[in-house]
Steps between C-alpha positions, in 0.01 A plus 500: 500500500752708311628431152832390649537124437738471796243628751399200713145370475251534783555235763878485455664414832764760592617417854391439856374815673764458770774526234418872480625687804256720686519773400685415183494422132598220267581522132395252232622459142343293225627441149326366189746492210604865446228646726555571868261591781624648827276536803530581868281391789495732802388386845379725780364297791282231349417715196677452170500692175659416169638752253672487166865576576514813288518867593204691346733796438787333318397141434809349662498248789433650843800330663836382378510233773255213542256544787635849595205728428406664828658805659702441817200590717281261292240771441539530122602320185804682362592540133878471516536682167373841612374470855124498440303367796186286474258386771528121537129418513374738229801542270442877489805719447515745792835663418711537188456575129198269464306652793136387491561216254473134603699184459329255266318235705585131468212313664615255767333334798571261784352150479570255779816686601631526142529813287347440156412712202132595486 
């Protein structure tokens, strides 16, 4: 658990798995007073991964549009700010100014067809 009071607690229900296109991504925002937490869940097949919606290079959100994180060929997560590319299931930057760095994980899992925080 991070020190961010807006980060949802483990077990928080996010959505049904079928609400995330395959392949695809869905953004989530949580607010607690002045604090905000932004996360993204990426789906590839039946596998999902959650990441904090923040570029490791610049700290800004990865996408300016909700749920629009993957490249057109769905092979990478794209940072819209500077074009860095990340692998969806590992979060590793494979191209761009943060090459070799990783997106910060946000633990999520599927329980009975629902995506929840872990």
